[in-house]
C-alpha angles and dihedrals in degrees: 000000000000123000097246092053092045088054091053090050098047104034108093117233114257110233118233111231112244115238116250112265112244116249112254090234123018118243090241090062093054089050090051092050098043099028129237142348110054114268117250119264095256092048091052093047092052092049093048090052091055099042121116117187123201129183122217128194118222111288095020120137114249090187143326131241105265096025109136109266112217099140133060105233133209139174111244099178134358131021129294125187127221118209140089141286107246147125122287118303131207093225106033128053115242117234123203112241146128117317094021132295114356115216106209118215102163137007118217117205121200134281089046143105113266097183119352098156115049093071093059088055094053089225133115127279112282098210142029119254126201135175111252088191134355106309141172117222126206116214125192118191107235092218089060094043090055091059093042093051091047089054093047112034091179092062089047091057089050094053089049089056088053092053091048091049089052092050092048092049094051090046090054092045091052091047091052092050093053099036106033134059123231097268091051092047088052093049088048091050091050093048092047092052097044107111118240091239097053148000098249113112111201112214110230093166131073117241093259093048094053090045089054092051088054095044092241137110122260091246090056090050090052091050092047092051091051089049089054093044091051090050090054093243099119141009119211114222110184105282095358134067120213113214105220101178113030092173094056092044090052089052092049093048092049097039 
C-alpha cells in the first residue's frame, strides 16, 4: 500500500462544525412584545420552545372572526390588517382579499401583538385578520403559556401590562372617533407617532390603510393633508411627514 493511500486510510476525518441554528424568534422581538428590559434566559428559552412561526402571502387570511382562539398571535414581520369581510362601506376603503371585500380597521406592523386577548377568554376571534403584504406570524399556544407564566410570575406581570396598554390604546381610539372630527384625528395620529428625538413621522402605512384607521376615505385624507400643508403645519416628503408647528398641531388635536 502506497503512502498517499495509507494517509487517506489512517488520517481521521476532521468534523465540519455545524452552523448554529437560528433562533425561531429573535430576542429583540420578544423585547418588543413584552417590553424592556430583556427577558431572562430561562424565560426566553421557554418562549422559544413554544413558538410557532407561520408565513402568509399578501391577501392571505391570518384568522377569521369566530375561529377558535387557542393561541396568542403576534406579527413578526410585515403588516396584517384587522377588520371584517363585508360589502362596501361609506367610511372605510374596501380591500380585495379572500372571502370578499375586506374592511380594514387597523393595520398591525411587526413586531407587535395581533391578538393576545381572545385565547385567555376561551372564545372565538373577534375580528378577521388579513395580510396586507407578505408577513410572518408568531403563535404561542395558550395552554403552554399558562404553564410558563405560572413558572415565571414576572413575565406574567409584563404580559398583563401589554394587555392593559392595548386596552388603553383602543379606549383612546374609540374616544377620538366619537369626540373628534377627521382633522383632529389626523393631528392626533401625527403627534402620537412623532418620535421623541425629532419631528419627522415615517409613514409605514399606505394611504388607504391610514385612512381606514381614521375612519375616512383616502380622498378625504388627501384633502386634510393638503389643508395642514397650506396652514404651514406639516410638510410631506415622500414617505415621511415633517411636523413644522407642534404647538399648533397640539392645539388642533385638543380643540
